N, C-alpha and C positions, 0 to 999 in steps of 0.2 A: 781093721777088720779083715778077716780072711775072705769071706764070700761077698761082702758088700750089700747084703740084703737089708731090709728095714729092721729097725730095733724098736723095742717097746720098754716102758718103765716097768721095773720089777724089783725084787729083792733076792738076795742070795746068802749063802753061808760060806765062810772062808776059814780054812784051817791053816794056821801059821806056825811053822816049826821054830821054836825059840832056842833050841840047843839043849836046854834043860827040861823041856816039856813042850806041850802043844797048846796054843791059844785058838779057840774056836769062836769066831764072831758071827752071830746070827743076825738076820734081817738087815743086811747091808743094802742100801739103795743102789741100784745099778740099772743099766740098760742091757737087755738081752736080745740077741739076734733071733728073728722069727724062723730062720732057716737052720742055722748051725748051733744055736744056743751059746755062742761066744758072749762073754760078759765084758762090758765096758764100764769103768768108773770115771766119774768126773774128777777134776783136780781137787775140789774141796773134799770129796769123799776119800780120795787117796790120802790127803793130809790128815783127816780124822782117823783113818785106819792106822796111820803111822803114830799119831798121838796116843791112841788107845794101846797100841802095842808097847810103846815106851812106858806108859803108866803100869801096864800089867807086868812088865819085866821086873818091876820093883816089888810086886805083890804075889806073883804067880806061884802056883803049885805045879805038879807035873802036868795036869790038864786043867785049863781054865776056859769056861764058856761064858761069853758076855753077849748081851743084846745090844746091837749098834745104837739103837735109839736111846737106850738108857745110859750108855757109856759116852756117847758123843757130846 
């Protein structure tokens, strides 16, 4: 963390460039800093994001939007 302030549970949206298009994942569980809004993902969330990304690479259009809870 950059500033070291307290973090709180939240959700976020992430846009991932896939080369042939963009994947947008909404409602990703995360921790956000109360001071600087830096986002932190736990290891299991990072793993799920990677799994979702790999699955979407097989199916994707130019822009794909998925809900984390539904895709995880």
